[in-house]
C-alpha positions in Angstrom: 138.7 -67.7 253.6 135.2 -68.8 252.9 133.6 -70.2 249.7 129.9 -69.7 249.1 128.4 -72.2 246.7 124.8 -72.0 245.4 123.1 -74.5 243.0 120.2 -73.3 241.0 117.8 -75.7 239.4 116.2 -73.8 236.5 113.4 -74.3 234.0 113.7 -72.7 230.6 110.1 -73.1 229.3 110.6 -71.4 225.9 113.3 -73.7 224.6 112.5 -76.1 221.7 116.1 -77.4 221.2 119.4 -77.8 222.9 120.8 -75.0 220.7 118.2 -72.6 222.2 119.0 -73.8 225.7 122.7 -73.3 225.2 122.1 -69.7 224.1 120.1 -69.0 227.2 122.5 -70.7 229.6 125.6 -69.1 228.0 124.2 -65.6 228.1 123.1 -66.1 231.7 126.4 -67.5 232.9 128.4 -64.8 231.0 126.3 -62.0 232.6 126.8 -63.5 236.1 130.6 -63.7 235.6 130.8 -60.2 234.4 128.5 -58.6 236.9 129.4 -60.4 240.1 133.0 -61.8 239.4 131.9 -65.3 240.4 132.6 -68.8 239.0 129.7 -70.3 237.1 129.1 -73.7 235.5 126.2 -75.8 234.2 126.3 -78.9 236.4 123.3 -81.0 235.5 120.5 -81.7 233.0 122.8 -81.0 230.0 120.7 -83.3 227.8 117.3 -81.8 228.6 115.9 -78.9 226.5 113.9 -77.1 229.2 115.9 -77.8 232.4 119.4 -77.0 233.7 121.3 -76.7 236.9 123.8 -73.9 237.4 126.3 -73.7 240.2 127.7 -70.3 241.3 130.8 -70.0 243.6 132.3 -67.0 245.3 135.3 -66.8 247.6 135.4 -64.2 250.3 136.9 -63.4 253.7 133.6 -62.6 255.4 130.5 -64.7 255.7 128.3 -61.6 255.5 129.7 -60.4 252.2 129.6 -63.9 250.7 125.9 -64.3 251.6 125.2 -60.8 250.3 126.8 -61.6 246.9 124.9 -64.8 246.6 121.6 -63.1 247.5 122.2 -60.6 244.7 123.1 -63.4 242.3 119.8 -65.2 243.3 117.8 -62.0 242.6 119.6 -61.5 239.3 118.7 -65.0 238.1 115.1 -64.7 239.2 114.8 -61.6 237.0 116.5 -63.2 234.0 114.0 -63.4 231.1 112.9 -66.8 230.1 114.2 -68.6 233.2 112.2 -69.9 236.2 114.0 -70.9 239.4 112.7 -74.3 240.6 115.1 -74.5 243.6 118.2 -72.9 245.0 120.5 -74.3 247.6 123.3 -72.3 249.3 126.2 -73.8 251.2 129.2 -72.2 252.9 132.5 -73.9 253.1 135.4 -72.8 255.4 139.0 -74.0 255.9 137.9 -76.5 258.6 135.4 -78.3 256.2 
């Protein structure tokens, strides 16, 4: 078994309050869960209006498939309206890690 974990540092330039940010983050994370069957959580910058960090995790038996899913997730986030990807970092974790 393999776990792919990717952290996305995001900028949300249109937000003027934490309430607006929560709406953007919640709709993005719900869409990711529904479309890709992955685990998603906001992991940093909870107190900033225009920044967030989101972690996405997927478990799979094959490295190729895990990387493919995470690549599709990355493309999906890059196309999400009102969100800019600042950085993305993918790590793979196996049973020997």
